[in-house]
N, C-alpha and C positions, 0 to 999 in steps of 0.2 A: 504494500500500500504506500503510495507516495505521500510523504509527510512534509508539508511546508512549515508546519508549526507544531511544536510539542506543547499541548495544552498545559498550563501551569498546574492544573490539578494533578496531572501525571507526575510532574516533578515534585510537587509538594507531598503527595502520598508516598513517593519513593523514599522520602526522608523519614516518614513515620510508619510506613507499612512494613511491618516485620513479619513477612510470611514465613512460617516455620518450614525449614527444609527437613523433610523426614529422613531419618537415618537409613541408609541403605548399606546392607552388609557387603563387604568386599566380595566380589564375584570374579570368577575367571571369565575370559571372553566367551560369549555364547558360541555354541557349536555351530559351524557354518551349515546353512541349509541350502541344499541344491535346488534352486528354483530358477526357472527361466521367465523372463518378462512375458506375460501372457495377457494380451488385451481381450480377455474373455467376454467383456461386455459387448464387444462389437462382432461377435460371431454371427455371420450371415447378413451383416449390415454393410451398406456402402456409404453410410454417413461419414462425414469428416470426423476423425478422432479428435477429441479434446486433449491435446498433448500436455496440458497442464496436469492432468491426472496420470499417474504411473500405476499401471495394473500389474498384478502378479498372482501366482498361485503357489502355495506351499506344497511340499511333497505329500502332506497328509490330506490335501484337498481344499484347505482353507483358501478362499479367494480374497484378495485385498485390493484396495486402491488408496493411494496416498497423494497428497498435493500440498504445496505451500500456498498459504493465504494469510495475509496480515490484517484481516478485518474480523473482529476487532484486534488491535495490536496485542501480541503476547499470548493469545488464546489458541488452544488446540482442541478441536472437536473430534470425538470418537463415536462411531456408530457400529454396533455389532448386530448384524441381522441374522436371525435364525429362520430358515425356510420351514417354519411350522407355526401354524396358528390353530384356531378353534376347529377348522375343517380337518385337522389331523387327529381329532379326538374320536374315540369310540363312544358309544352311548353312555357307558358307565364313567367316562372321563370328562364329561361336559363341564368346562371351566378349568380344566387342568393346565392348559397352556398359559392362561392368565395367572392362575395360582402359582405356577412355577416361576413366572416372572417376579412375583412378590417374594417368594422364598429365596430366589437367587440374590436379591438385593440385601437380604438379611445377613448372609455370610457364606463362607465356603471353607474348604480345608485350609485356605491360606489366611483367612480373616475371621476372627471370632464374631459371634452373632451381634449385629448392630454396630460393629466397629467401622465398617466401610463408610457409613454416613459421617461419622465423626472425623475420620481421616480426611475425607473430601471437604468437609467444612473447614478444617484447618488449612486446606489448600485454596480456600476461597469459593468453594462450590456451594451454590444455594440448592438445598434439598427441594425436589419437586419441579424445579425449572432447569437448573444446570445438570442435575442427575435425575433421570427419569427413564421410563420404559413404556411401551405400548404393545398391546396384543390385538391383532385383527384376525379376520377369518384366515388369512394366508401367511402371516408372519408374526414374529415377535422381535421387536427392535429395542435394544438397550442404548441409551443416549448419555453421553458425558461431555459437557463443555467445561474444559479445565482452563480457568483464567491464569494469566501470567505463568504459563507452564514452564517449569524447570525440568532439567533432565531427571532429577531425583523424583520429583512429583509425578512426572509422566511414567517413569518406570514403576513406581508404586501403584499408580492407577491402572496400568496395563496388567500388573500382577493381580489386582483385585478383579478386573473384568475377565481375564482368562480363567481365574478360579470360579467365577460365577457361571461361566459357560461349561467348563469341563467337570467341575466338582463342587456344585453348590451343596450346602449343608442341609440335606433333606432329612431331618430327624423328626421324631414324634413331638419333641419339645418345640421346634421351630414351627411345625405344622399347627400345633395347638395354639401357638401365639399368633400366627398370621392368618389362620382361617377366619377368625371373627372379623378381621379387617376387610377381607375380601367379601364376606357376607354383608358387612356394613356398606361397602361400596355398592353392592347389588341392591340393598335395601334403600339406599338414597336416590336411586333412579326415579325420576318423575313418573308416576304410575300411568297417567293418560298418554304421555308420549311413548312410554314403553309398550303399551297395548297397541298403539297405532303402528309402531315399528314392527311388532310381532305380526300383526295382521298384514302389513305391507310385505314383509319378507315371505310370509307363508303364501301369499298370492303371487308375487312376482316370480318367486323361485320354486313354485310348486313342483314337487317331484325331484328336487335337488337337495343335497345335504345343507346348503347354505340357508335353506328355509327355516331350520331349527338348530342352528349352531352358533348362536350369539356368543361372543368371547366371554361374557360375564358368567356363562354356564348356568347350572341349575343348583338350587339349594340342596336337593337330594344327593347329587353327585359330589358336591363339595363337602357335604357333611359326612359322606361315606368314605372320603379319601383317606388313605393311610400313607405313611411314609413309604411303604413298599410300592403302592400303586402309582404314586407320584414319581418315585424313582424310576419305575419302569417306563413311564411316559418320557421322562428325561433321557434315559438311555436309548430309547428308540429314535428320538428325533433330534436331540442335541448332539450333533456329530460334525466333525470338521468339514465334511463334504457339503453340509447344508449351511455353512456359515460364510458370511461376507463381512470383512472388517474394513471400515472406511475411516481414514484418519486424514484430517486437513487442519492446517494451522500455521502459525507464525514460527516455523522451524524447518530446518533442512529436511527435504523429503527422504533423503537417505537415512537420517536418524529415525524418522517415523517408520520407514520400512523395516529398519533393524529392530524396532520395538515389536512390530507384528511378528517378525520371525522369532525373536527371542522368547516371546511369551505364548505364542500359539502353535509353534512347530511341534511341540511334544504332545499335543492333544491327540488322543486316539479314541475312536468310537468303540462302543461296546456291542459286540455281536454284529450280525450282518446288517448292511444298510438297507432298510426297507424301501419298497417302491412308494412313491407318493400316492395318496388315495385319489380315486377318480371323483372329481367334483361334479360330474354329470353335465348335462346340457338341457336347455329348455325343451319341453316336450308338449305336444298337443294333447288334447283330451283332458286337460286340467280345468278347474273352475276359471271362468273369465271375469268374474266380478266378486267383490267382497264389500261389506259395509260395516261400519261401527257407529256407535252413538256415544260421542265423547264431548260433553259440553265444555270441558276444559281446553279443548283444541278448537280453533276456528273452523267453521264449515269449510270443507275442501273436497275437490275431486282430483284424482290422480289417475292418469292413463299411462300405461307402460307398453312398449313394444319390445319383446325379448327375442334375442338371437343367440345362437351358440357363440361362446367366446373362442376365438381362433388365434393361435400363435402365428402372427405374421412376422416376417423379417422386417426389422425397422430400417426401411430403405427410403431413398429420396422420393420415389414415386408413391410409396405408401403414405408418406407425410403430405405430399401434394394433394393426393385424393382426399385425405382427411381434412385438409384445408378447405376444399370445395364443400364438404359436408358442413364444416364450421361456418362458412359464409352463409349457406342455406339456412342453418338454424339461427344465426344472428339476424338475418332479415325477418324471419318469422317472429322472433322475440321482439324486434323493434316494432313491428306492426301490432303485436299484442300489447306492448306497453303504450303505444299511441292510443289504442282503444281504451285501455284502463284509465289513462289520464283524462280522457275526454268524457268520462262518466258512463262507461259501458256497463255490461252486466256482471263484470268481474273486477275485483280490486287489483288483482295481480295475476299474471299467468306467464309461464315460460317453459321452454323445452330445453332439454339437456341430453348430451350424448356421453355415455360413460361405460367403462369396462368394470364390472363388479366382481370382485373376489375370484377372478379367473373362472367364473361360473357362467357369465352371460354378458353379451354386449347389449346395452339397454338404451332405448330412447324413452325418456321420462317427460311427461307433460304435467305440470302442477297448476291447478286452478283454484284461486280463492274467490268464491262468488260474492257478490253484493247481497247481504242478507242470507237467506236460506235457499235461494233459487239456484241450486247447483246445476239443474238440468239446462236452464237457459244459458248459463255461463259456459258449461261444457260444450253445448251446441255451438255457441258463438266462437269458442276457441277452435273447435274442430273445423268450423267454417273458414277461419283464417288459414289453417293448415291446408285444407282442401283447395282453397284459392291459390296458395303457393304451388300446389301440385298440378293444377290445371292451367294456370296462366303464368307465363315466365315473368320474372322480375325485370325491371328496367336495368339498363346498364348503369344508370346513375345510382340506383340502390346498391348494386354490387360494388361500384367504385367507392361509395361511402364506407362500406365495411372494409374494403381493402385498404383505404386510406387510414382508418383507425388501427387496423392490424399493423400496417407499416410503421405508423407513428410509435406504437408500443414496442416494436422490434428495434427501431432506431434508438429509442430511449434505453432499452436493455443493453444495447451495444455501448452507449455512452456511459452508462453507470456500471458496466461489468467490472471495472477495476476496483469498485468498492462494494461488490456483492459479498455478503458475509459468508464466512466459512460454514456456519451452521446451516444456512439455506442450501448451499451447494451440497453439503453432506446429505441433507434430507432429500434433495432432488434426486441424488444418485440412488438412495435407498428406494425411493418410489419407482425409479426406472427399473431397478433390479426386480422389484416385486411384480411389475406388469410386463416383464420380458422386453423392455425397450432400452434405449441407449440415451446418452447425453451427448450433445455436441456444442460447439461454440456459438455464441450469439450471432457472430458474423456468418457462420455456416447456415444457421437457421434462416437468416435473412436472405442468403443466396438461394436457398431452396425456394423461398417465397418469391423472390424476384424472377427466378427462372420460370416458375409457374405462371406468373403474370405475363412474362415475355412470350411464353408459349400459348398465350390466350386460352388458358385452362378455365378461366372464370368468365364464362359467357352466360347470357340468359338461359340458354339451352342446358348447359352443364349444371348450373345451379338449380334449375327446375328439376332436372333428373335426380339431383341429390335430395331435393325436397321430397321426392317420392321414395327414394331408396332408404332414407333414415327412418321412415315410418312404415317400413315393411319388415316382417320377421316371422318367427315361428308362431307367435301368439300375441294377441292384443288383450290386455287385462286392465281392469279399472277398479279403483277403490274410492269409496265415498264416505266422508264423515259428516254426520248431521247432529243437531242438538236435540232432536225429538225422534222417538221411535216411529217407524213407518213399516208396517208389515209387508208392503209392496215394494220396499226399497230395492231388493235384489233384482226384481223384475224390471224396475225402472232403470237401474244401472245397466243391465244387459241391453235393454232397448235403446238407451242413450248411445251405446257404442255402435248400434246398427242404424241409427236414425240418419236419414238423408240430409246432408248439410250443404248440398250444392247451392251456390248463390248467396249463402248467408255470411260470407266473409269477403265480399268483393270491394268493400270500402277501403280505399288506399289514400294516403295523404302525401302529396308531392310538395316538398318544402322549397325546392329551387335552391339557388345560391344564397347562403347566409354568410355575412361578413361582419367584422367588428365595426365597420362604418355604419351599420344599422343600429348600433347602441346609441342611446341618448348622448348628445354632445355635452361636454363639460365646459367650464369657464376657461379663462386664460390661465396659463401655468402660474403656479404660486411662486413666491419669492422665498429663497432661503434666508433665514434670519441669522442662524448660527450653526456651526459645525464643530463639535468637540469630541474628544476621545474619552469615553467613560472608563474603559479598562485597557490600558496600554498593552499589557501582555497578551491579551486576547484580541486586540485591535477591534474592539467593539466601539462604534461611533454613534453619536447622537446628533441628529439634524432636526432643527426646528424651523417650521415654515410660518409665513406671516399670518396664515389663517388659524394658527394654533395647533396644527397637526405635527406630531412628533414621529421621527423615524429612528429606529434603532437598527443598525446593520453591522454585519460582519462579513468581510470578504475572506473566504477560506476555500481553497480548491481541493482539500483532502477528500471530500465526497464528490468526485468528478461527475459533472453533469447534473447535480442536484442543487436546487435553490428552494429553501423553505420560506413560505410567506404566511405571516399571521397579521390579521387586522383586528385589533381590540378597539371596541367602541362602546360608548354608553356606560351604563352602570351595572350590567349583569343582574345577579340575584338581588343586589342592593337596590335596584331600580324597579323591581317587580312588587306588586301589591302583597302585603303581608297580612292584611286584615280581611281578605275576601278571596274566594277562588277566582281564577282568571284563565283566559285562553293561552297562557304562556306555555302550557304543556304541548301545544301543537307546533311550537316554533321550530324545533329541530326537524320535524317531519315535513312542514309545509312552507317555511319562510323562503328558502332558496328556490323551491319548486314553483313559487307563485310568479316568477318572471321578472324581467327588467324592461322598462319602457314598453314597447310594443312586442317584445319578444317573450314568448312563453318558454316553458321548460323544453318543449320539443325543439324549438329553434336554438335554445342555448346548448342543448346536447349536440346539435349539428355544428354549432359554432366552435365548441372546444374539443369535440371528439377527435379531430385530426391533430390536435396540439397536445403538448404535455402540460396539462393544467388540471387544477382541482377546484372544488367549491364545497367545502364543508362548513357547517355552522354548529356551534355549541354555546352553552351558557356557562360562564365562569362566575365565581363569587362576585367579582367587582367589574366585570366587563362581558359584553357579548363578543363572539369571536368568529370571524371568517378565517378559513385556513386552506392552504393548498400547496402541493409540491409542483414545481415547474422547473424550467431551465433558463439559462441566460437569454436565449433568443425569445422565449415566450413570456418572460417576466413583465415587460411593459403591458401586454394585453391581459395578463393575469391581474395586475394591479387595476387596469381599467375596468375589468369585469367586477371587481369588488367595489370600486369607487362608484360606478354607475348604479350598483344595487342600492347603495346608500342615497344617492342623489335622485334616482328615479325608479323606485321600486314599483313593480306591477302587483296587482292584487287579484290574480286569477282565483276564482272561488273553488275550482275543482280540487286543488291539492288539500285545501282545508276539509272539504267534504270527504275526500278519500282518506285522509288521516283519521278523521272522526269515525268513519265506518270501519276502518281497519282496527282501531283500538277497541271499539265496542264489540266487534265480532270475536275478539279474543279475551274480552274482559273476564269471563267466567274462569279462564285459565289462571287469573291472578289469585285465585283461591285454591288452586288444584294441588299445591304442595307446600310444605313449610318454606322452601326456598322462594317460591313465587310470592307467598304472603310477606316474607321479609322484603322482597324487592318492591312490593306495593306500599308497605306501611312503615318500615323501620325508620327511614330517614325522617319522615314526618313526625313520628313519635319522638325521635331523639331531638327534634326541634320544637317540642311542646305544641304540636299541632299546626305549625306554621305552614300555610298552603303552598309556599314556594318550593317545598320539598315533597318527595313522594309522588305517587300516581294519584291523580284527583279522583274524587267520587264519580260514579257513573253519571250522576245528574249534571255535574260540571261539564263533562264531555258532551253529553246530549244537548246542553244549552249553548255550546260553542257554535257560532255561525261565522260565515266569511266576513260579515259586517263587524261582529264583535272582535274577531281576530285582527282585522285591520285597525280597529279603534285602539286596541292595545299596542300593536307593533309599529304603527306608523310614527307616532312620536318617539318611540324608543330608537328607531332607526335614525331619526333626525336630530337627536340631541346627545349631549355628553361628549367627552374628549375622544380623540382618535389617536391611537398609537399603532404605527405600521412597523412590523419587524421583518427584515429580509436578511437571511443568513445563508451563506453557501457560495457556490461557484459562480460568482457574478462579478461585474465591474462596478466599483463603488460610485464613480462619477455618473455612469449611465443609470445606475439605480436612483440616485438623487434626482436626475432629470426626469425619469419615469414617474417617480412619486410626485414631483412638482407638477407634472402634466395631468395627474389623476387626482390624488387626494389633496395635493396642494391647490388644485383648482376649485375645490369645493368652497361653498360659502362658510364663513365662520359659524360654528355651531353653538347654540345656547348651552350654557353650563347647567348641570342639574343642581338645583338649590335645595331640594328636600333632603333631610337627613335620612341615612340608611335606617331601616326598621331594626329594632332591637331583636336580639336572638337569645333565647333562653334554653338551657339544658333542663330536661325534666327532673323533678325532685326525686329523691331517694324513695323507693317503694319497699315495704317490708315483704310483700309477696310479688312475684313477677306479674307484669301485665300479660294478659292472655289474649291471644288471637287464635282462631280456629281455621283449619283447612279441610278440604273435601277430598284429599288424595288418599294415599295408603294409610291404613289404620296403624301400621307399625312405624310410621314416620313422625318425628317431632323435631323441633329446633329450639335451642336455648341461646340466649344472648345476654351478655353483661357488659356494661360500658361505664367508664368513668370520665367526667368532664376534665378537659385540659385547657389549652389556651388557643389563641388565634392572633393573626396580625404579624407584620414583618418585624416588629420590635423583639419578638421572641424566636427568631429563626434559629439561633444557636440551640436553644432549648428544644425546639422541635426536632432538630437533627439527632440530638441525644435520646429523645424519646423513641426514635426509630430503632435505636440499639436496644432500649428496654423492651420494645414490642417484639423484636427478634428473639430475645432471650425468653420472653413469656411464651411466644409461639412455639419455640423449640421444646420447651417443657410441656406445653399442652399437647403437642403432637406425640411426644414420647409417652406421656401418661395416659392420655385419652385414647390414642390410636394404637401405638405399638405395644403398650402394656395391657390396657383394659380391652382393646378391640371394640370400643363402643362407637367410635366415629371414624369415618374414612378421611374426612377433609376438614378438621377443625382449623381455625385461623385466628390470628390476633393482628390488629393493625392500629397504627397511630395516624390520626388525621388532624392536621393543623392548617386550616384555611388562611392563607396570607391576606386575602382580600376582605376578610370579615373581622369584626371586633370580638366575636365569640363563636362558639360552635365546635371547637376542637374536642377530640375525644380519643381515648384508647378503648378499643372494643374487641371482645372475644366472642366467638360464636362457634357452634358445632351442631351438625345434624346428628341426632341421637334417637334411640328408641324412646317412646313416651314415658316409660318407667325409669329412665335414666337422666331426666332433666335435673333432678335434685343432685344427682351425682356430679353432673357437669358443674353446677354452681359451687358445690363443695370443693371440687378440684380447682376450679378457677380462682375462687377466693383463697384457697390454701396456697396456690402459687403466688398470688398477689401478696399475701401476708408474709410469705417466706422472702420475697424480694424486698419487702420493707424491713424485715427483721435482721437480715445479714447481707453483706456484699457477696456478689457472685465470685466464684474462683477464677483464676487466671485463664484456665483452659476453656471454661464455658464462655467467658468474655471473648476470647480469641475466636472461638467457633461461631459467635454471633457477629463479631466485628469484621472478620476477614471477608466473608461473602459480601457484606455491604460495601466495603472498600473496593473490592474487586468489581462489583457492579458499577460503582462510580467511575472507576478507571475505564471500563469498557464503554460506558455510555458517553464519557467525555471525549471519545474519538469522533463523535458525530455532532454536527451543528445544531440539531434539534435540542440536544441536551443543554447547550449554552443559551439557546433562545428561550427555553422554558425557564431557566434560572433568572434571566433578566427581564422577562416580560412583565410589563407594568412598571419597569424601572424608571421610565421617563417621568413618572409622577410620584415615585416612591424610591428615594435614594437608598433606603435601607436594603432593598433587594439587590441593588448593584453592589453595595459595600459588602454584602454577605457572600458574594462570590469568592472573594479572596480568603474567607475564613472556612469555606466548606471542608477542605481537607482536614484541617486540625480539629474542627468541630466534631467530626466523626471519629477520626483515627485516634485522637487522644482522649477519647471518653474513658473514664476510669471506673473501677468497681464502686468507689465512693459516690461518684456522680450518678451512677445507675441507681444505687440504693437511695440517694437523696431524692431523685425524681420519683421513685416508687413511693417513698414516704409522703411526698408532696401531693401526688395525684391519686394513688391507689387507696383512697380512704373508704372504709366500709360505710361510713355515714353518707357518702355521696354517690355510691354506685347506683345504677339503674338496671333493672333486669326485665326480661321478656321471654315468654315461651310461645311457641306455635304448636298447638295440639290438634290431634284429629277430632273433627266435629262429628255430629250425628250422621252426616252423609259420607263419612270416610269409608273407603272400601277395604274390607278385610282381604288380606292376601294380595293387595295391589290391584 
């Protein structure tokens, strides 16, 4: 990775970051392994090899790929893929592949039970994100992202990983300890979504193993598992011939290759290598329709066309033909979205092509109807598809899709030097799983260009693809409704057979759309001052005559990327706190409501061929537009944002669409403990303040396009503007572009009203109770303590992150690893800089209903212990080192620095705190952690809540 600037955080942390180097016993040089470079990935492919990867195969059959990559600096990412997932299980083993993944992380013959997590924490690894694993139908993948990797740390990590694969400690003791965690993970699945998925799999893959082989398994099989039966599953499938080791990072590839050879060459399989099971193929004669009644899931209709999954060679012509299919599907989806936006019979609809679990190639069409009328919605969607099959698209439609694909490919080429090693490793794992390859961005673009040059994308070829992708072995449909209908299955079958000719012929031709059609802005603004805020980071502040502030940083380390934020107005501080409002619809409808005379349809055409974004969210003290662009498109990205503020349009359709969408899924907000927390928790923690949480149904029903505009029009037009531009750009050109856009706006009136007060709820002797309608064996428990807010306490907020990390680690150990009560407990510290209050330290866990008291006893016990005595040095190191490493990794990107200083043009404390970040975190002491615990974790101030199953909860899920 080219580095033009070493961020001062890296240098500062280098002085205080004492990453322990694990002792490594003196060893003789590893026995040489006779291996020949083997580009095994490209067997049968004529694609250009990505020569940055070095491929090889050990004599025992282990395949590997290594590569140098410096994004983020110092990190090495390791992926170990085992070609075995839930489809490799026998009926009595359902869930064993996933269970074995859990057991492997506990320990092996090389590492005592639970010690691998602690070793990796000392090396800066965050449990659950930097060290993780996943089990699918077809594979189990172990993931390790090792920050600031040293030779010793990498050697120790490879030793642990190799032991996990070859000799995990599968004992009755470890099985007894980990089985409850896996059962807890299964228990915590949302019931309604689980039933929908089960029905969908059973219909789509009827007659195939994937129909009933979910990786989570069955309670019966997991309960009956013994150390011997799990060991037998391991010995059958965990073999070197079925393993792929991928290593990429900021280290010499020969060193990475030597690590693979040293630690994986001695691995030997036990017994004969079994043949992979037959995953079957779609067959005719199975049910063509299924229906469920789930009020917790929005009404929907799903149509699938299934075909046998075929292993094709990953060749140039194969990819070019697939591109034609992609263009056909994109055109259909664009037509469907146009209909949905204009107030059609469906809220959303889209088609997708996918290869699923090496079991079927599938075209899926998902339809979310307006209200309960799924029949009309499905008919209209099928009509759009039928129209695409009977009438060729225009060349203009095709060219629009090609232009957007080309823009995306060019951007990928431009940003390839800063593609993270983690993503490249994951992409390679995915390629191996589906028997495909990886190639360079340039080679992908060449394949695309040669297809265009050969005139492969014509109205005739795209029309043929529109037919081809909707043909197959069988067509099947699934419908979810909110009320029972005894005739539903008959209606679904009839809907698949209904004649839809002529019902999808409406097409909208946009013509040429250009930025010249955006509303005109005023004369360019004048720059009043230009100063350097942070010399080491080269962050500058520019003030314009109309009061607009620009914070910018020219930094080319992220080649081809420019991040733009526009903060305006007052955010949550400007919203009503004494009454419900239509603010809830802002993130869904504000950007979609258009600019000037251009609606969302036109805006999509305007920016689709460019590298631009248009996100909106609400911060504590500002509203924010955001987008990632590049140097060339930056002026128009800024113009897009500025004209939205100067001349917003108020298309009523996005408001109506947002309202209908939220109401259609509103019942789902009661369908699980997690959903109830998402709906109510933040509002409860702010003493009922309507600016937080999801509003009552009545508030959503009362929202109209007129009331939406009444709220948002003055919010868009008032309050300060701060523009932030960080990345690979030219500073002078950026100032000119801001002057011509935001600098040209009229001065905006300041907001004079004081921000509404924020209060944390009072202590309760008994937890606040909310009920859910999901599984009867699910509950949630929450406990929170008030802390602080505002930029004056930034240093304290950073040290609270350390306290939260220690608390979280203890809660995971005691609630999950030891008690097996919860799969995903968490503790977090929240300190809002833009508010005067509202900070909190919060702990929560999904637990069985009879274990909520146990959760509170455990959480309060941990809190009391943190108050009573300082943490020991090793525990502090295991909490601090991952935090420091996260900061180091994040600091290699411009977004990190932009987030640190955003709002800094009006709040100097945020800017000043940048220089103290490293020492605020790294020099946190046991005494400071204890003092913070004593200050904030007071029993008299905690607030608690439980979400329990209500009378409508469903036994057994």
